[in-house]
C-alpha positions in Angstrom: 22.1 149.5 149.7 21.7 145.9 150.3 18.1 144.4 152.1 18.2 144.4 155.6 15.9 143.4 158.3 14.1 147.1 158.3 17.4 148.9 159.3 20.1 150.7 157.6 22.7 148.3 159.7 23.1 144.9 158.7 24.8 142.7 160.9 26.3 139.8 159.4 26.0 137.0 161.5 26.5 134.4 158.6 29.7 136.3 157.9 30.8 135.6 161.7 29.9 131.9 161.0 31.9 131.4 158.4 35.0 132.8 160.0 34.6 130.6 162.1 33.9 127.4 160.3 36.9 128.1 158.2 39.3 129.1 161.5 40.3 132.3 160.8 40.6 135.8 162.8 38.8 138.7 161.4 42.5 139.9 160.2 42.6 136.9 158.8 39.6 136.8 156.7 39.8 140.6 156.4 43.4 139.9 154.1 41.7 136.9 152.0 38.9 139.4 151.0 41.3 142.1 150.1 39.8 145.0 152.8 40.7 146.7 155.8 40.5 144.9 159.3 38.4 147.8 160.3 36.1 147.6 157.3 35.4 143.7 158.1 35.0 144.2 161.5 32.3 146.8 161.0 30.3 144.5 158.3 30.7 141.4 160.8 29.4 143.4 163.9 26.8 145.3 161.9 28.1 148.6 162.5 28.9 149.7 158.5 25.5 151.8 157.5 24.2 150.8 154.0 26.6 147.9 153.1 27.0 147.5 149.3 27.3 144.7 146.9 30.8 145.8 146.5 31.3 145.6 150.4 29.8 141.8 150.7 31.1 140.0 147.2 34.7 139.6 147.8 33.2 137.9 151.1 31.0 135.5 149.1 33.5 134.7 146.8 36.3 134.1 149.6 33.8 131.8 151.1 32.3 130.5 148.0 29.0 131.2 149.2 26.1 133.3 147.5 25.5 136.9 148.4 21.8 135.3 149.2 23.3 133.2 151.5 25.5 135.8 153.0 22.6 137.9 153.2 20.1 135.5 154.9 18.0 135.6 152.2 18.4 132.0 151.7 19.6 129.0 153.7 21.2 127.4 150.8 25.0 128.4 150.3 25.4 127.6 146.8 21.4 127.9 145.4 22.7 128.7 141.7 25.7 126.5 141.9 
């Protein structure tokens, strides 16, 4: 399980922010990351219980940000670049 804010449900607000910055719909972002639209929506809305690295790594790679940034563990988008 990835770290959250004391809950099994982790809303990925930054996921929504990145999608909007890129000018994408949820369907476009899901397709680009190789996941179903329903899985993407669940992650973005915090409905997916216990998201794993397997769930969010494709999104971090697509948006070219670190997992730490996506999970709000840092404010630096690419701290290891």
